[in-house]
N, C-alpha and C positions, 0 to 999 in steps of 0.2 A: 639201406639207402632210401632217400626220399625221392618221390616222383619229381621230374624236372618241372620248373615253372612254365606256365602257359606263355607262348611266344608273345612278344610285345605287339606284333602286328595283329594277333588274334584278340588281345586285350583291347586294342584300339577299335577293332571291328565290332566287338561286343558293345563297347561304350557307344559307338556311333549308332548301331542298330537300335539299342535300347532308347537312345535319345530321340530317335525317329518315331518311337511309339510302338515298335514291335514287341510282342510278348516274349518272355524268356523262352517259352517253348518254340516259338517261331525262330528266334535267334539261334537256339541250340541246333535245330534242324538245318538252318541255312548254312551255319558254319561247321557242321558236323562235329560238334562237341557235346558232351553230356549236359543235360539240364542242370545237374548239380554244379557243374563248372560255371555256368552262366550265373546261377543263383549266388554262389560263393563270391564271384567277382562283383556282382551287383551289391552285395552286402559290404564288401570291402570298400567300395566307392562311397557308400552312404556314410560309413564311419570315418572316412578320410577327410 
């Protein structure tokens, strides 16, 4: 089984914080998610 997708609210929070200029490390600590999760989400947004 695959891991469940990140909640929509967390995805929106990641996008908001990154757009405000916070680093991926700061976002991961603030939202209590892994750095890799933030990185992967940011990469998905660039390609979308």
